[in-house]
C-alpha positions, 0 to 999 in steps of 0.5 A: 500500500502507499504511505506518505513519509516525511522526506525532509524539513526546513525552517525560517525564523525572522531575524528580530527577536522580541524578549519578555524584557522587551515586552516589559517596556511595552505593556504592563507585564513581567518576564517572570509572569509570562514564563510562569503562565506560558513558558515563553521567553522570547519570540521572533517578529517579522520585519514590516516588509517581510510577508508570510510568503517570504517566510514560507518560501525560505522554509520550503527552499531549505526543505528542498535543499535538505532533500537534494531536490528542486521545485521541478521534483514537486507535484504541489504545494499546501500552505497552512496559514491564518495570516496570508499576504492577501485574500488571493492568490494564495501563499501556496501560489507564491511558493509555487512560482518562486520555487518552480513547482509544476502545475499541480495543486497549490492552495492555502488551508486555514485551520488556525493552530491545527493547520499543519496537521490538517494539511498533513492529513490532506496531503496524505489523502492526495498522495495515497489516492495517486494524485501526487508523488511529492508535495511541499507542506508548509506552516507559515504565520505572521501573527505580529500583523494581527496582534494588538501590541497594547493588549498584554493578554495576547501580545506576549503569546505569539510569534512569526515563522515558517516550517516546511516538509517534503512529503513523498509516496513510499511503499508499505505493507500495511502494518504499523511498522510502515514508514509514513502517516499511520493515522490522522484525525481532524475535528472542529466545533464551531460553537466555540468560535467566540473563544479565539478569533480575529475581530473583523473590525479591529483585525486583532486576535481576541482570546478567552485564555481559560476556556482555550486551556480547558478545552485543549487539555481535554480534547488532546487526550481524547483525540490521542486515544482515538488516533492510537485506537485506530491502529491498535497502538498504545501510549507506550508505543510513542517515541516522541510527542510533538505538540502545537507550541501554545503554552508549556502548561498545556503541553505538560498536562497533555504529556501527563495524561499520556504518561509520557516523560517530558524528555520525550516531548519536543518543546520550542515554545520558550524560544518561538512562542505560539507560531500557530500553524508553523509551530509543529513543523518548526518543532520538528525541524528543531528536533531533527537538527538536534538529532533527537529523532531517528528513522523508524521513530513513532511521532505523535503530532497534535494541535488545537486552534481557533474554531475550535479545530483540533487534530492529531497524526501518528507518523512513523518517521 
């Protein structure tokens, strides 16, 4: 049977770093308060003239280089983002043009912080159906463009950046030992849309933090069980948890429910903040760069985003 495996990854982080101490000079907050509540110490902020497309292209170019491929070897582009440069054409179209990808599908996918896993499941469906052999999947965000820098509830949380992976078809035998995506699950519940959203008038993020936290912890444990049950596996089989990097307390609570030690959890929230759809591919790139992951490792990706949307994927790297 056809599986979808992760061939390579790439990343991009803007040059400017905004620390908690910098934020102390901008709003009524402290470094200690931010770290205690979120685990975040710093975040990257894009230059004013730096677009989501710029970051997506840079991350994708590195992923291609790491796979010894070029744009002509890719059949299509999926970009998960909640902060596109413009309504249309998509960020994916800009990536396609910049990297010389052929005339296959190129589109953006909007599922907020769940976007990368939504994109992974979508790419897996395209590859397994035979519509593509290789795809670029990118998570890219410029959240600094939709943040009210006078709102201490939200401005401390988010950062900018992009992460990318090259996905390709590979042959499997249909067992859990196969390399590639083994199981993925996507959910949404629109009744929670007022808990985390971008205001149409101000174009700034609004968030009910306590409600997001509560829903995230409960939904993550349930969807993880669903993902493992689908392939007859258990928590102890997971080698690495790579969660959406929103808040260290959510990450720790999820790991506790999975009975996983934090040594098996990839954490980048302290350096990147919440980069929404970019957070999981950035964390994946970081883990690979630090030689934490080995071929054959079983990875669980999971995320929750505005909507609410929530998702998970079990992948044998």
